[in-house]
C-alpha positions as CSV (number, residue, x, y, z in Angstrom):
1,M,189.4,-28.9,81.2
2,A,187.6,-30.7,78.3
3,E,185.8,-29.4,75.4
4,V,182.6,-31.0,74.9
5,L,180.3,-31.1,71.6
6,L,176.6,-32.1,73.2
7,F,173.5,-33.0,71.2
8,H,170.3,-32.5,72.3
9,H,167.4,-34.8,72.6
10,I,164.3,-35.3,70.4
11,Q,162.3,-32.7,72.1
12,G,165.0,-30.2,71.0
13,L,167.6,-27.9,72.5
14,T,165.3,-27.5,75.5
15,D,166.3,-25.0,78.4
16,G,166.9,-28.2,80.2
17,V,169.6,-29.4,77.9
18,V,171.1,-25.7,78.0
19,A,171.3,-25.8,81.8
20,F,173.2,-29.1,81.7
21,A,175.6,-27.5,79.4
22,D,175.6,-24.2,81.6
23,E,176.6,-26.5,84.7
24,L,179.5,-28.2,82.6
25,R,180.5,-24.7,81.6
26,G,180.4,-23.6,85.5
27,A,183.0,-26.2,86.1
28,G,185.5,-24.9,83.8
29,H,184.6,-26.9,80.6
30,T,184.0,-25.5,77.0
31,V,180.5,-26.8,75.9
32,H,179.1,-26.8,72.4
33,T,175.5,-27.4,72.1
34,P,174.6,-27.2,68.4
35,D,170.7,-27.0,67.2
36,V,169.7,-29.4,64.6
37,F,166.0,-28.4,65.1
38,D,166.9,-24.9,64.3
39,G,165.1,-23.4,67.2
40,R,162.2,-25.4,67.5
41,T,161.5,-27.3,70.4
42,F,158.5,-29.8,71.2
43,G,156.2,-30.6,74.4
44,T,156.3,-34.1,73.8
45,L,158.5,-37.0,72.5
46,D,155.9,-38.0,69.9
47,E,155.6,-34.2,68.8
48,G,159.6,-34.4,68.4
49,A,159.8,-37.5,67.0
50,A,157.0,-36.3,64.3
51,H,159.3,-33.2,63.4
52,A,162.4,-35.5,63.3
53,K,160.7,-38.0,60.7
54,E,159.4,-35.0,58.5
55,V,163.0,-33.3,58.4
56,G,164.5,-36.8,58.2
57,F,166.6,-38.7,60.5
58,D,169.7,-38.6,57.9
59,T,169.4,-34.8,57.2
60,L,169.6,-34.6,61.5
61,R,172.6,-36.8,61.7
62,E,174.3,-34.9,59.0
63,R,173.7,-31.5,60.6
64,A,174.7,-33.1,64.2
65,E,178.0,-34.4,62.5
66,R,178.6,-31.3,60.5
67,A,178.6,-29.2,63.7
68,A,182.0,-31.2,64.5
69,D,183.7,-29.8,61.2
70,D,185.2,-26.5,62.7
71,L,186.1,-27.9,66.3
72,P,189.3,-29.1,67.0
73,A,189.6,-33.1,67.0
74,G,190.2,-33.4,70.9
75,L,186.6,-33.4,72.0
76,V,184.4,-35.3,74.5
77,Y,181.0,-36.4,72.5
78,A,177.8,-36.4,74.4
79,G,174.4,-37.0,73.4
80,F,170.9,-37.2,74.8
81,S,168.9,-39.9,73.5
82,L,168.7,-39.0,69.8
83,G,171.8,-37.0,70.2
84,V,173.6,-40.3,71.2
85,G,173.5,-41.3,67.7
86,P,175.9,-38.6,66.3
87,A,177.9,-38.6,69.3
88,Q,178.7,-41.9,69.4
89,K,179.3,-42.1,65.9
90,L,181.8,-39.5,66.1
91,A,183.7,-40.7,68.9
92,Q,184.1,-44.0,67.4
93,T,185.2,-42.8,63.9
94,R,186.6,-39.0,64.2
95,P,190.2,-39.1,65.1
96,G,191.2,-37.6,68.6
97,A,188.1,-38.2,70.4
98,R,188.8,-37.7,74.3
99,G,185.6,-39.4,75.7
100,A,181.8,-40.0,74.8
101,L,179.1,-39.5,77.4
102,L,175.8,-41.1,76.3
103,F,172.8,-40.4,78.2
104,H,169.3,-42.4,78.0
105,S,170.5,-44.2,74.8
106,C,173.5,-46.4,73.4
107,M,174.2,-47.8,69.7
108,P,175.3,-51.2,69.2
109,I,179.2,-51.8,68.5
110,T,178.4,-54.8,66.6
111,G,176.1,-55.7,64.2
112,E,174.5,-53.9,61.2
113,W,173.8,-50.7,62.9
114,A,177.3,-50.8,64.5
115,F,179.6,-47.8,63.6
116,G,182.7,-50.3,63.7
117,P,185.0,-51.4,66.6
118,W,185.3,-48.8,69.6
119,P,188.5,-47.1,69.6
120,D,191.4,-47.9,71.9
121,G,191.7,-45.0,74.8
122,V,188.5,-43.5,74.5
123,P,186.7,-43.8,77.5
124,V,183.1,-43.7,77.8
125,Q,180.1,-43.5,80.2
126,I,176.5,-44.3,79.7
127,H,173.7,-43.3,82.0
128,G,169.8,-44.7,81.5
129,M,167.1,-45.7,84.2
130,D,166.6,-49.5,84.6
131,Q,162.6,-49.3,83.5
132,D,162.9,-46.5,80.9
133,P,160.6,-48.1,78.0
134,F,162.9,-46.7,75.4
135,F,166.8,-47.5,77.4
136,A,165.5,-50.6,79.0
137,E,163.2,-52.4,76.7
138,E,164.8,-51.5,73.3
139,G,167.9,-52.8,73.7
140,D,170.0,-50.0,74.6
141,I,170.7,-51.3,78.0
142,D,171.9,-54.5,76.1
143,A,174.1,-52.5,73.7
144,A,175.7,-50.6,76.5
145,R,176.7,-53.7,78.7
146,E,178.1,-55.1,75.3
147,L,180.1,-52.0,75.0
148,V,181.3,-52.0,78.6
149,A,181.9,-55.7,78.3
150,T,184.3,-54.9,75.3
151,V,185.8,-51.8,76.2
152,G,186.9,-52.6,79.6
153,P,187.8,-50.4,82.6
154,S,187.5,-47.3,81.0
155,A,183.8,-47.9,80.3
156,E,180.9,-47.2,82.9
157,L,177.4,-47.8,82.8
158,F,175.2,-46.2,85.4
159,V,171.7,-47.3,85.5
160,Y,169.2,-45.7,88.1
161,P,166.0,-46.7,89.4
162,G,162.8,-45.2,87.4
163,E,161.1,-45.1,84.1
164,Q,161.9,-42.0,82.9
165,H,163.3,-41.4,79.7
166,L,164.7,-37.8,79.8
167,F,165.2,-37.8,83.5
168,A,168.1,-35.2,83.4
169,D,166.3,-32.7,81.5
170,S,165.2,-30.0,84.0
171,S,163.1,-28.5,81.9
172,L,160.5,-31.4,81.5
173,A,157.9,-33.2,83.6
174,S,160.1,-36.3,83.4
175,Y,162.9,-34.7,85.1
176,D,164.3,-37.0,88.3
177,A,166.4,-34.3,90.6
178,D,168.1,-36.9,92.3
179,A,169.2,-39.2,89.2
180,A,170.2,-35.9,87.5
181,T,172.2,-34.6,90.5
182,L,174.0,-38.0,90.8
183,M,174.3,-38.2,86.8
184,T,176.0,-35.0,87.0
185,K,178.2,-35.3,89.3
186,R,179.3,-38.4,87.6
187,V,179.7,-36.7,84.2
188,L,182.0,-33.9,85.9
189,D,184.4,-36.4,87.2
190,F,184.6,-38.0,84.0
191,L,185.6,-34.5,82.2
192,D,187.9,-33.9,85.1
193,R,189.9,-37.1,83.7
194,A,189.2,-36.8,80.2
């Protein structure tokens, strides 16, 4: 079974993120869910973004990365949207990564925002919606395609029909049960191989 470090999205460690983690736990995986918002959750993306800006994105990234300090090296790093940054950075830079799961976002692997080359032998899955204004229109889908083309067969990009950003969070109005169910099945298959 895999051990997963899962980072929440811009609305915080919501009940939906916890439910997703619990579903992975129910399949026998160990899942850590650090709360970089110190218990605060937000009803909208804009409220969460205002909080993140107030706290500072660098501070939030540092909190997330420190969550790995006391955990073993052989982790699968996962993140929802805002949480993709630290998940992807740790997968690319912390030795021993067993995989990466990137939900609703993907960082470039080349250029000024890149964390460096993708490490050999580290599989990755990326999930997003084809009309999500953040994923599809702000360059994340292009970064995901580049990552898949670079990494090859151990990288998978799954694009679902729809325009919801946080479609896998069952506690939000953006939840899409069909897409989330399919995503979860694919994630569990990935973890079984990790």
